[in-house]
C-alpha positions as CSV (number, residue, x, y, z in Angstrom):
1,X,16.4,-18.4,-75.5
2,X,14.8,-21.5,-73.8
3,X,11.0,-21.4,-73.7
4,X,8.9,-22.2,-70.5
5,X,8.0,-25.7,-71.5
6,X,11.6,-26.4,-72.3
7,X,12.6,-24.8,-68.9
8,X,9.8,-27.0,-67.5
9,X,11.0,-30.4,-69.1
10,X,14.6,-29.6,-67.7
11,X,13.4,-29.2,-64.1
12,X,11.3,-32.3,-64.5
13,X,14.1,-34.4,-66.0
14,X,16.4,-33.5,-62.9
15,X,13.8,-35.1,-60.7
16,X,11.5,-32.3,-60.2
17,X,8.3,-34.0,-61.2
18,X,5.5,-32.7,-58.9
19,X,5.0,-29.0,-58.9
20,X,2.8,-26.5,-57.2
21,X,2.3,-23.0,-59.2
22,X,2.0,-19.6,-57.4
23,X,0.5,-17.6,-60.2
24,X,-0.1,-13.9,-61.0
25,X,-3.9,-13.9,-61.8
26,X,-4.0,-12.5,-65.2
27,X,-3.7,-14.0,-68.6
28,X,0.1,-13.8,-68.8
29,X,0.6,-15.9,-65.5
30,X,-2.2,-18.3,-66.8
31,X,-0.6,-18.9,-70.1
32,X,2.8,-19.7,-68.4
33,X,1.1,-22.3,-66.2
34,X,-0.5,-23.8,-68.9
35,X,2.5,-24.2,-71.2
36,X,4.6,-25.6,-68.1
37,X,1.9,-28.0,-67.0
38,X,1.6,-29.4,-70.7
39,X,5.4,-29.9,-70.6
40,X,5.4,-31.5,-67.2
41,X,2.8,-34.0,-68.2
42,X,4.9,-35.1,-71.2
43,X,8.0,-35.7,-69.0
44,X,5.6,-37.8,-66.5
45,X,5.4,-35.0,-64.1
46,X,2.1,-33.8,-62.6
47,X,0.7,-30.6,-60.9
48,X,-0.3,-30.8,-57.0
49,X,-2.0,-27.6,-57.2
50,X,-2.0,-24.0,-57.9
51,X,-2.7,-20.7,-56.1
52,X,-3.5,-17.4,-57.8
53,X,-2.7,-13.9,-56.5
54,X,-3.8,-10.5,-57.7
55,X,-1.5,-8.1,-59.4
56,X,0.0,-5.7,-56.7
57,X,-0.6,-8.1,-53.6
58,X,1.6,-6.6,-50.9
59,X,1.5,-9.9,-48.8
60,X,2.2,-13.1,-50.4
61,X,2.5,-15.2,-47.1
62,X,-0.8,-17.0,-47.4
63,X,-0.2,-18.2,-51.2
64,X,3.5,-19.4,-50.0
65,X,1.8,-21.5,-47.1
66,X,-0.6,-23.0,-49.4
67,X,2.0,-24.2,-51.5
68,X,4.3,-25.1,-49.0
69,X,1.7,-27.4,-47.4
70,X,1.3,-29.3,-50.7
71,X,3.1,-32.5,-51.6
72,X,4.9,-30.7,-54.4
73,X,8.9,-31.1,-54.8
74,X,9.0,-27.7,-56.9
75,X,7.1,-24.6,-56.6
76,X,6.9,-22.8,-59.8
77,X,6.4,-18.9,-59.7
78,X,4.5,-17.5,-62.3
79,X,4.6,-13.8,-61.1
80,X,6.5,-11.0,-62.4
81,X,8.2,-7.7,-60.9
82,X,7.2,-6.6,-57.7
83,X,4.8,-9.6,-57.2
84,X,7.7,-11.8,-57.8
85,X,9.8,-10.1,-55.3
86,X,7.0,-10.3,-52.8
87,X,6.5,-14.2,-53.4
88,X,10.3,-14.8,-53.1
89,X,10.7,-12.7,-49.9
90,X,7.9,-14.7,-48.1
91,X,9.2,-18.1,-49.4
92,X,12.5,-17.2,-47.8
93,X,10.8,-16.2,-44.6
94,X,8.8,-19.6,-44.6
95,X,12.4,-21.4,-45.3
96,X,11.6,-22.2,-48.9
97,X,15.1,-22.1,-50.7
98,X,15.5,-21.0,-54.3
99,X,16.6,-23.7,-56.9
100,X,15.9,-22.7,-60.3
101,X,19.4,-21.7,-61.6
102,X,19.5,-24.3,-64.2
103,X,15.9,-24.1,-65.1
104,X,16.2,-20.3,-66.3
105,X,13.1,-19.4,-64.5
106,X,12.0,-19.0,-60.9
107,X,11.2,-22.2,-58.9
108,X,11.7,-23.1,-55.4
109,X,12.4,-26.5,-53.9
110,X,10.1,-27.8,-51.4
111,X,10.4,-30.8,-49.0
112,X,7.8,-33.1,-48.3
113,X,9.6,-34.4,-45.3
114,X,9.4,-30.9,-43.8
115,X,6.2,-29.6,-44.8
116,X,7.9,-27.8,-47.6
117,X,10.3,-26.2,-45.6
118,X,14.1,-26.6,-46.3
């Protein structure tokens, strides 16, 4: 099974070099972002920013808007369970499309030309 660094490198090699993370604010979420960040940097990628949300947050719209307003081409989701569902639902509501089928972990494609909307 591919690891987070392997998956991050795959997306970076496919052109997703600038990332913004939406992260569950606990050790597991932080560890995933740290591993992904290190892998991205080895591939010449970078992190535009990160927003952390508390576990069990019912509204993810503000976190999605912050990510959408960045200059990142990829939004990496380091959230799980109901939190992940809420983030994805908010992303869809703001016109951000999913794009992580090849990476094996949740990422969304953002577009700098449309303020993150696609």
